[in-house]
C-alpha positions as CSV (number, residue, x, y, z in Angstrom):
1,X,-82.1,47.1,-85.1
2,X,-85.9,46.3,-85.3
3,X,-88.0,48.1,-82.9
4,X,-89.3,44.8,-82.0
5,X,-85.8,43.8,-80.8
6,X,-85.2,46.6,-78.5
7,X,-85.9,44.6,-75.6
8,X,-83.6,41.6,-76.4
9,X,-81.3,40.6,-73.5
10,X,-77.8,42.1,-73.9
11,X,-76.2,38.5,-73.7
12,X,-77.9,37.7,-77.4
13,X,-77.0,41.0,-78.6
14,X,-73.4,40.6,-77.8
15,X,-73.4,37.3,-79.9
16,X,-73.7,37.1,-83.9
17,X,-75.6,40.1,-84.4
18,X,-73.5,42.4,-82.3
19,X,-70.4,40.8,-84.0
20,X,-71.8,41.4,-87.5
21,X,-73.4,44.6,-86.9
22,X,-71.9,46.5,-84.1
23,X,-68.5,45.6,-84.2
24,X,-67.1,44.6,-87.7
25,X,-68.0,47.7,-89.3
26,X,-66.4,50.2,-87.2
27,X,-63.4,47.9,-86.6
28,X,-62.8,48.1,-90.5
29,X,-63.3,51.6,-90.8
30,X,-61.0,52.3,-87.6
31,X,-58.6,50.0,-89.1
32,X,-58.0,51.5,-92.3
33,X,-57.7,55.0,-90.7
34,X,-55.1,53.7,-88.3
35,X,-53.3,52.3,-91.2
36,X,-52.7,55.6,-92.7
37,X,-51.7,56.9,-89.3
38,X,-49.2,54.2,-88.8
39,X,-48.2,55.1,-92.4
40,X,-47.1,58.6,-91.5
41,X,-50.1,60.7,-91.9
42,X,-51.0,63.4,-91.5
43,X,-47.4,64.6,-90.5
44,X,-45.8,63.4,-93.7
45,X,-46.6,61.6,-97.0
46,X,-47.9,58.2,-96.0
47,X,-45.5,55.0,-97.0
48,X,-46.9,51.6,-97.0
49,X,-43.5,50.1,-96.0
50,X,-43.6,52.3,-92.9
51,X,-47.3,51.0,-92.4
52,X,-46.2,47.2,-92.6
53,X,-43.2,47.8,-90.6
54,X,-45.0,49.5,-87.6
55,X,-47.8,46.7,-87.9
56,X,-45.4,44.1,-87.2
57,X,-44.1,45.9,-84.5
58,X,-47.5,45.8,-82.7
59,X,-47.8,44.0,-79.5
60,X,-50.9,42.0,-78.2
61,X,-51.3,44.9,-75.9
62,X,-51.7,47.4,-78.7
63,X,-54.2,45.0,-80.4
64,X,-56.0,44.5,-77.1
65,X,-56.4,48.1,-76.8
66,X,-57.6,48.9,-80.4
67,X,-60.3,46.0,-79.9
68,X,-61.4,47.3,-76.6
69,X,-61.8,50.8,-77.8
70,X,-63.8,49.8,-80.8
71,X,-66.1,47.4,-78.8
72,X,-66.8,50.2,-76.4
73,X,-67.7,52.5,-79.2
74,X,-69.9,49.8,-80.9
75,X,-71.8,49.3,-77.3
76,X,-72.3,52.8,-77.2
77,X,-73.5,53.3,-80.7
78,X,-75.9,50.2,-80.6
79,X,-79.0,52.0,-79.6
80,X,-78.5,54.4,-82.5
81,X,-78.7,51.5,-85.1
82,X,-82.3,52.3,-86.2
83,X,-81.4,55.9,-86.4
84,X,-78.5,54.9,-88.9
85,X,-81.0,53.2,-90.9
86,X,-83.3,56.3,-90.8
87,X,-80.5,58.7,-91.9
88,X,-79.8,56.5,-95.1
89,X,-83.9,56.5,-95.6
90,X,-83.3,60.2,-95.9
91,X,-85.2,61.1,-92.6
92,X,-84.2,64.3,-91.1
93,X,-82.3,65.7,-94.1
94,X,-82.2,69.4,-94.4
95,X,-84.3,70.9,-96.9
96,X,-81.4,72.0,-99.2
97,X,-80.3,68.3,-99.5
98,X,-83.8,66.6,-99.3
99,X,-85.4,68.6,-102.3
100,X,-82.9,67.7,-105.0
101,X,-82.8,64.2,-103.9
102,X,-86.7,64.0,-103.8
103,X,-86.9,65.4,-107.3
104,X,-84.4,62.4,-108.4
105,X,-86.5,59.9,-106.7
106,X,-89.7,61.6,-108.3
107,X,-87.9,60.8,-111.7
108,X,-87.2,57.6,-110.9
109,X,-90.6,57.1,-109.8
110,X,-92.2,58.6,-113.2
111,X,-89.7,56.7,-115.3
112,X,-90.6,53.1,-113.5
113,X,-94.4,54.1,-113.7
114,X,-94.0,54.9,-117.8
115,X,-92.3,51.5,-118.0
116,X,-95.5,49.9,-116.5
117,X,-97.7,52.0,-118.5
118,X,-95.9,50.8,-121.6
119,X,-96.1,47.2,-120.4
120,X,-99.7,47.4,-119.4
121,X,-100.5,48.7,-122.9
122,X,-98.6,46.1,-124.7
123,X,-100.3,43.4,-122.5
124,X,-103.9,44.9,-123.4
125,X,-102.8,44.3,-127.2
126,X,-101.6,40.6,-126.3
127,X,-104.9,40.2,-124.7
128,X,-107.1,41.7,-127.3
129,X,-105.1,39.5,-129.8
130,X,-105.8,36.4,-127.8
131,X,-109.4,37.2,-127.7
132,X,-109.5,37.8,-131.4
133,X,-107.9,34.4,-132.3
134,X,-109.2,32.5,-129.7
135,X,-105.5,31.2,-128.6
136,X,-104.2,31.2,-124.7
137,X,-102.5,34.5,-124.0
138,X,-99.5,32.3,-123.1
139,X,-99.5,30.3,-126.0
140,X,-96.5,32.0,-127.8
141,X,-93.2,32.6,-126.7
142,X,-93.6,36.3,-127.4
143,X,-96.7,36.7,-125.3
144,X,-94.8,35.2,-122.6
145,X,-92.2,37.6,-122.6
146,X,-94.9,40.2,-122.6
147,X,-96.6,38.8,-119.6
148,X,-93.3,38.6,-117.8
149,X,-92.2,41.9,-118.5
150,X,-95.5,43.4,-117.2
151,X,-95.1,41.5,-114.1
152,X,-91.7,42.6,-113.3
153,X,-92.5,46.2,-113.9
154,X,-95.2,45.9,-111.7
155,X,-93.2,44.5,-108.9
156,X,-90.4,46.7,-109.4
157,X,-92.7,49.6,-108.7
158,X,-94.6,48.1,-106.0
159,X,-91.3,46.5,-104.0
160,X,-89.4,49.9,-104.9
161,X,-91.7,52.9,-104.1
162,X,-94.4,53.5,-101.6
163,X,-98.2,53.5,-102.3
164,X,-98.4,57.0,-103.4
165,X,-95.8,59.4,-104.9
166,X,-96.6,61.9,-101.9
167,X,-94.9,59.1,-99.7
168,X,-91.8,59.3,-101.5
169,X,-88.4,59.4,-99.7
170,X,-85.2,60.9,-100.7
171,X,-83.2,57.7,-101.2
172,X,-83.5,54.5,-103.0
173,X,-83.5,52.7,-99.6
174,X,-86.1,54.8,-98.0
175,X,-88.6,54.3,-100.9
176,X,-88.0,50.3,-100.4
177,X,-88.7,50.5,-96.7
178,X,-91.5,52.9,-97.1
179,X,-93.1,50.6,-99.7
180,X,-92.8,47.7,-97.2
181,X,-94.7,49.6,-94.6
182,X,-97.5,50.8,-97.2
183,X,-97.7,47.2,-98.5
184,X,-97.1,44.5,-95.9
185,X,-100.4,43.8,-94.1
186,X,-102.4,46.2,-96.3
187,X,-104.5,43.2,-98.2
188,X,-105.6,42.3,-94.6
189,X,-106.4,45.9,-93.3
190,X,-103.3,46.0,-91.3
191,X,-101.2,49.1,-91.1
192,X,-97.5,47.5,-91.0
193,X,-95.6,50.2,-89.0
194,X,-98.5,49.9,-86.1
195,X,-98.9,46.2,-86.2
196,X,-95.3,45.1,-86.7
197,X,-94.1,45.4,-83.1
198,X,-96.9,43.5,-82.1
199,X,-96.7,40.9,-84.9
200,X,-92.8,40.4,-84.3
201,X,-93.0,38.6,-80.7
202,X,-95.8,36.0,-82.0
203,X,-93.8,35.0,-85.1
204,X,-93.0,31.3,-85.5
205,X,-89.3,30.2,-85.1
206,X,-88.4,29.7,-88.8
207,X,-90.1,32.8,-89.9
208,X,-88.5,35.0,-87.2
209,X,-85.0,33.4,-88.0
210,X,-85.7,34.4,-91.4
211,X,-86.6,37.9,-90.7
212,X,-83.8,38.2,-88.3
213,X,-81.4,37.3,-90.6
214,X,-82.3,39.7,-93.6
215,X,-82.6,42.5,-91.0
216,X,-79.1,41.7,-89.8
217,X,-77.6,41.9,-93.2
218,X,-79.7,45.2,-93.8
219,X,-78.4,46.9,-90.5
220,X,-74.8,45.3,-91.0
221,X,-74.9,46.9,-94.4
222,X,-76.1,50.1,-93.4
223,X,-73.6,50.7,-90.5
224,X,-70.6,49.8,-92.9
225,X,-71.6,52.5,-95.4
226,X,-71.9,55.1,-92.5
227,X,-68.7,54.1,-91.1
228,X,-66.7,54.2,-94.2
229,X,-68.3,57.8,-95.2
230,X,-67.0,59.0,-92.4
231,X,-63.6,57.1,-92.9
232,X,-63.3,58.6,-96.3
233,X,-63.6,62.1,-94.8
234,X,-61.2,61.4,-92.2
235,X,-58.9,60.1,-94.9
236,X,-59.5,63.2,-96.9
237,X,-58.7,65.5,-94.1
238,X,-55.4,63.5,-93.5
239,X,-54.2,63.6,-97.0
240,X,-55.2,67.1,-98.2
241,X,-52.1,68.7,-96.8
242,X,-50.0,66.5,-98.8
243,X,-51.9,66.7,-102.1
244,X,-50.9,64.7,-105.3
245,X,-52.4,61.3,-106.3
246,X,-52.4,60.2,-102.5
247,X,-55.7,62.0,-102.0
248,X,-57.2,59.3,-104.2
249,X,-56.8,56.9,-101.1
250,X,-60.0,58.5,-99.9
251,X,-61.6,56.9,-102.8
252,X,-61.2,53.5,-101.1
253,X,-63.4,53.9,-98.3
254,X,-65.8,55.8,-100.3
255,X,-66.2,52.8,-102.8
256,X,-66.6,50.6,-99.9
257,X,-69.5,52.7,-98.5
258,X,-71.2,53.0,-102.0
259,X,-70.9,49.0,-102.2
260,X,-72.4,48.9,-98.9
261,X,-75.2,51.2,-99.6
262,X,-76.1,49.1,-102.8
263,X,-75.8,45.9,-100.7
264,X,-78.4,47.7,-98.2
265,X,-80.8,48.2,-101.0
266,X,-80.7,44.4,-101.9
267,X,-81.0,43.5,-98.2
268,X,-84.0,45.9,-97.6
269,X,-85.9,44.2,-100.6
270,X,-85.1,40.6,-99.2
271,X,-86.1,42.1,-95.5
272,X,-89.3,43.4,-96.9
273,X,-90.1,39.9,-98.5
274,X,-89.6,38.3,-95.1
275,X,-92.0,40.7,-93.5
276,X,-94.5,40.2,-96.1
277,X,-94.3,36.6,-95.5
278,X,-94.7,37.1,-91.6
279,X,-97.9,39.0,-92.2
280,X,-99.2,36.1,-94.4
281,X,-98.3,33.3,-92.3
282,X,-98.7,34.5,-88.6
283,X,-101.2,37.5,-88.8
284,X,-104.0,35.1,-87.1
285,X,-101.5,34.4,-84.2
286,X,-102.3,38.3,-83.0
287,X,-105.9,37.1,-82.5
288,X,-104.7,34.2,-80.2
289,X,-102.3,36.6,-78.4
290,X,-105.0,39.3,-77.9
291,X,-107.5,36.6,-76.7
292,X,-109.9,37.6,-79.9
293,X,-112.3,35.3,-81.7
294,X,-110.9,34.5,-85.5
295,X,-113.0,36.2,-88.1
296,X,-115.2,34.4,-90.6
297,X,-114.3,35.7,-93.9
298,X,-111.8,38.1,-95.3
299,X,-114.0,41.3,-95.2
300,X,-114.5,40.5,-91.5
301,X,-110.8,40.4,-90.9
302,X,-110.1,43.5,-92.8
303,X,-112.6,45.4,-90.6
304,X,-111.2,44.0,-87.4
305,X,-107.5,44.5,-88.2
306,X,-108.4,48.2,-89.1
307,X,-110.2,48.7,-85.9
308,X,-107.1,47.0,-84.0
309,X,-104.8,49.3,-85.8
310,X,-106.8,52.4,-85.0
311,X,-106.9,51.4,-81.5
312,X,-103.1,51.0,-81.5
313,X,-102.4,54.0,-83.2
314,X,-104.8,56.7,-82.0
315,X,-105.7,55.0,-78.6
316,X,-109.3,54.8,-79.8
317,X,-110.9,51.8,-77.9
318,X,-111.9,48.7,-79.9
319,X,-115.4,48.9,-78.4
320,X,-115.8,52.7,-79.3
321,X,-114.7,52.2,-83.1
322,X,-117.1,49.4,-84.0
323,X,-120.3,49.7,-86.0
324,X,-123.3,52.2,-84.8
325,X,-125.1,49.3,-83.3
326,X,-122.2,48.0,-81.2
327,X,-121.6,51.2,-79.0
328,X,-120.6,51.1,-75.3
329,X,-123.4,51.7,-73.1
330,X,-121.7,54.3,-70.7
331,X,-118.3,55.8,-70.7
332,X,-117.3,56.5,-66.9
333,X,-114.3,58.3,-65.8
334,X,-113.4,59.6,-62.3
335,X,-114.2,63.2,-62.0
336,X,-115.6,63.3,-65.7
337,X,-119.4,63.7,-66.5
338,X,-120.6,60.4,-68.1
339,X,-121.5,60.4,-71.8
340,X,-124.4,58.7,-73.0
341,X,-124.3,56.0,-75.7
342,X,-125.8,57.9,-78.5
343,X,-123.2,60.8,-78.0
344,X,-120.2,58.1,-77.8
345,X,-121.7,56.4,-80.9
346,X,-121.6,59.7,-82.8
347,X,-118.2,60.4,-81.7
348,X,-117.0,57.0,-82.8
349,X,-118.5,57.0,-85.9
350,X,-116.9,60.4,-86.9
351,X,-113.3,59.1,-85.7
352,X,-113.9,56.1,-87.8
353,X,-114.9,58.0,-90.9
354,X,-111.9,60.3,-90.7
355,X,-109.2,57.5,-90.0
356,X,-110.5,54.6,-91.9
357,X,-110.7,54.9,-95.3
358,X,-113.9,53.6,-97.0
359,X,-114.2,50.6,-99.5
360,X,-113.6,51.6,-103.1
361,X,-116.3,51.9,-105.6
362,X,-116.0,49.9,-108.7
363,X,-116.1,52.2,-111.9
364,X,-114.5,52.7,-115.5
365,X,-113.6,55.7,-117.4
366,X,-110.9,57.9,-118.6
367,X,-108.6,60.5,-116.8
368,X,-107.2,63.3,-119.3
369,X,-105.0,66.3,-118.6
370,X,-103.4,69.0,-121.1
371,X,-102.1,72.4,-120.9
372,X,-104.2,74.9,-123.1
373,X,-102.3,76.5,-125.8
374,X,-99.0,74.7,-125.0
375,X,-96.9,73.0,-127.8
376,X,-97.0,69.6,-127.3
377,X,-96.0,66.1,-128.3
378,X,-94.9,62.6,-127.0
379,X,-91.2,61.7,-126.5
380,X,-89.4,58.5,-127.7
381,X,-91.3,56.3,-124.6
382,X,-94.7,58.2,-125.3
383,X,-94.4,60.7,-122.3
384,X,-96.6,63.6,-123.2
385,X,-94.2,66.8,-123.6
386,X,-95.4,70.3,-122.9
387,X,-93.6,73.4,-123.7
388,X,-94.4,76.4,-121.6
389,X,-93.0,79.8,-121.3
390,X,-91.5,81.2,-117.9
391,X,-93.5,84.2,-116.2
392,X,-96.7,83.2,-118.1
393,X,-99.7,81.8,-116.6
394,X,-101.0,78.7,-118.3
395,X,-104.1,76.7,-117.8
396,X,-104.0,73.0,-117.0
397,X,-107.2,71.2,-117.9
398,X,-107.9,67.7,-116.3
399,X,-111.1,65.7,-117.4
400,X,-112.5,62.8,-115.8
401,X,-114.8,60.8,-117.7
402,X,-117.0,57.9,-116.2
403,X,-119.2,54.9,-117.4
404,X,-120.7,54.7,-120.9
405,X,-119.6,58.1,-121.9
406,X,-116.0,57.3,-121.9
407,X,-116.3,54.9,-124.6
408,X,-120.0,55.7,-126.2
409,X,-119.0,59.4,-126.5
410,X,-115.5,60.0,-126.5
411,X,-115.6,62.8,-129.0
412,X,-117.3,65.2,-126.5
413,X,-114.7,64.2,-123.7
414,X,-111.6,64.6,-126.4
415,X,-113.2,68.0,-127.5
416,X,-112.7,69.4,-123.8
417,X,-109.1,68.7,-123.9
418,X,-106.5,70.8,-125.6
419,X,-104.4,69.4,-128.4
420,X,-101.6,67.2,-127.2
421,X,-103.3,66.3,-123.9
422,X,-102.4,62.8,-122.4
423,X,-105.5,60.5,-121.8
424,X,-105.4,57.1,-119.9
425,X,-108.0,54.7,-119.1
426,X,-109.5,54.0,-115.7
427,X,-110.7,50.5,-114.4
428,X,-111.5,50.0,-110.5
429,X,-112.8,46.5,-110.5
430,X,-113.4,44.3,-107.2
431,X,-114.7,47.1,-105.2
432,X,-118.3,47.8,-104.1
433,X,-121.3,48.9,-106.4
434,X,-122.6,52.3,-106.0
435,X,-124.4,55.0,-108.2
436,X,-121.8,57.5,-107.3
437,X,-118.1,57.7,-106.6
438,X,-116.0,60.3,-104.7
439,X,-112.8,61.1,-106.7
440,X,-109.7,63.6,-105.9
441,X,-107.4,65.1,-108.4
442,X,-103.9,65.8,-107.1
443,X,-101.4,67.8,-109.1
444,X,-97.8,67.2,-108.0
445,X,-95.5,69.7,-109.9
446,X,-92.2,70.4,-108.1
447,X,-90.7,73.7,-108.9
448,X,-93.9,74.8,-110.6
449,X,-96.1,77.1,-109.4
450,X,-99.9,75.4,-109.2
451,X,-102.6,77.6,-108.0
452,X,-104.9,74.6,-106.8
453,X,-102.9,71.6,-106.3
454,X,-106.1,69.5,-105.4
455,X,-109.6,69.1,-106.3
456,X,-112.3,66.9,-105.0
457,X,-115.6,65.9,-106.9
458,X,-118.5,63.2,-107.0
459,X,-119.5,61.5,-110.3
460,X,-122.1,59.2,-111.4
461,X,-120.5,55.6,-112.1
462,X,-123.0,55.2,-115.2
463,X,-122.3,58.1,-117.0
464,X,-120.7,61.5,-116.3
465,X,-117.8,64.1,-116.8
466,X,-115.9,66.5,-114.9
467,X,-113.8,69.3,-116.3
468,X,-111.5,71.1,-113.9
469,X,-109.1,74.0,-114.6
470,X,-106.2,75.5,-112.7
471,X,-103.5,77.9,-113.1
472,X,-100.1,76.6,-113.9
473,X,-97.0,78.8,-114.0
474,X,-93.2,77.9,-114.6
475,X,-91.0,80.6,-112.9
476,X,-87.6,79.3,-113.9
477,X,-86.4,77.8,-117.2
478,X,-85.8,73.9,-117.2
479,X,-87.3,70.5,-117.6
480,X,-89.5,69.3,-114.8
481,X,-91.8,66.4,-114.3
482,X,-95.7,66.9,-113.7
483,X,-97.9,64.5,-112.3
484,X,-101.9,64.5,-112.5
485,X,-103.1,61.6,-110.3
486,X,-106.6,60.2,-109.7
487,X,-107.7,58.9,-106.2
488,X,-110.7,57.1,-105.1
489,X,-111.2,56.2,-101.6
490,X,-107.8,57.3,-100.8
491,X,-106.2,54.8,-103.2
492,X,-104.1,55.9,-106.6
493,X,-106.4,54.6,-109.4
494,X,-104.4,56.3,-112.3
495,X,-102.0,59.0,-113.0
496,X,-100.6,61.2,-116.0
497,X,-97.1,61.8,-116.3
498,X,-95.7,64.6,-118.3
499,X,-92.5,66.4,-119.0
500,X,-92.9,70.4,-118.8
501,X,-90.3,72.3,-120.9
502,X,-90.1,75.8,-119.5
503,X,-88.5,78.4,-121.8
504,X,-87.3,81.8,-120.9
505,X,-88.8,84.0,-123.4
506,X,-85.8,86.3,-123.2
507,X,-83.2,84.0,-124.2
508,X,-85.2,81.6,-126.2
509,X,-83.3,78.7,-124.8
510,X,-84.9,75.7,-125.4
511,X,-83.1,72.1,-125.5
512,X,-86.4,70.2,-125.7
513,X,-87.9,68.1,-128.5
514,X,-89.8,69.6,-131.2
515,X,-93.4,70.1,-130.4
516,X,-96.4,71.3,-132.2
517,X,-98.3,74.5,-131.0
518,X,-101.8,74.0,-129.5
519,X,-104.1,75.9,-132.2
520,X,-106.8,76.3,-129.2
């Protein structure tokens, strides 16, 4: 159930939504288990003929009792619907279950990111070709396919995964909803998780009906999945004493649960689109409801929305997180000493800087990463492959080049990188102009020991180069993903995705591709 619907009258809950979400899923699961009991389980081997005979002998009282019990259970569990969806998102999972699930989602994210990078490279080739020939980019059908594939790859990454790999959830459903929370309202300076409970009550009837319908389908699929997972476990417990092929009956509710989870993912995609539409069409209704004047332009809108979200999320008064020339004169509280305007302004400015990310700086450059002394080479899809030895400390070197140095003197930058290093171009456009840019490099390498996983520095935007080294050591043989991400103003601007093949020197076991040894 959406948080904004918690205060909905019970009479409305007992109508269509309660029937679809609260009653039908548990009723179907309970009915399946009840049929097994009528067929003789667990006392003896279930017989379909016995189930049919006993069903035909049921009275209206028996059916009324079953419906009453299921209805009571559904009413009791109705407030737990949000927790049910959170469970399928991976929230609260124990570490032994969450870690492998996160690793799998990380590989999915890396594959999708590699697909997007490949599509972008092909798109750049198309743009270069169209510039050289003077034709339109979409003139040829082949170019249209390239444009379409690049757009599909970008949308799949943006809709299926949250903004930043560090926000990944253990499940696909969790990543879809996390992507919605990170993307919906972000172009307007609104934090979706904070603003949505306030935006929902002011939605128009048509948009609210659209959002409610898609949320109902998501909740119904989620509850059906959980109910039939439980039904599958109960069925397995009832049939294990008899053994044989009857145990396969437990696969029936398991298959229904899997189909329901798949449906929940598709419903979450549709629900996310509805929430995006709600922010796009009704965000200004918040100003009317709050009795605030409408902003004059997009930048003022972003600033105002960030301040509103700061107040809702952190309790910082709206007047206290204004600009330095718009502070409160005095702050009075019974029993407390008054704070002068200058002190209050300094505190508000520090809070604003800490919680509101600055606008990005426009710059171009190159991000490169490689392991010194590692055997390296690309695989079939171009992903860098690095072979390392377990129990040995290696040096992971990252190079960030900005401005003219990136394209006028690339040899110097390449000379700083080890052989087989991966290089990606960086282009941040549409930001503010500045002579310097603050950048952060984050190294995400699950199951690999990294001495320094983060590094912050400042570069000149016209021409500069920063080289950073850290120790990297695989502890267990296997194949692992490594990600070197470059952030500017808290926003991901580029990333290098590589696969590390860790080899045990004692066994020499190595299933990776043939790679060339780095002579350096």
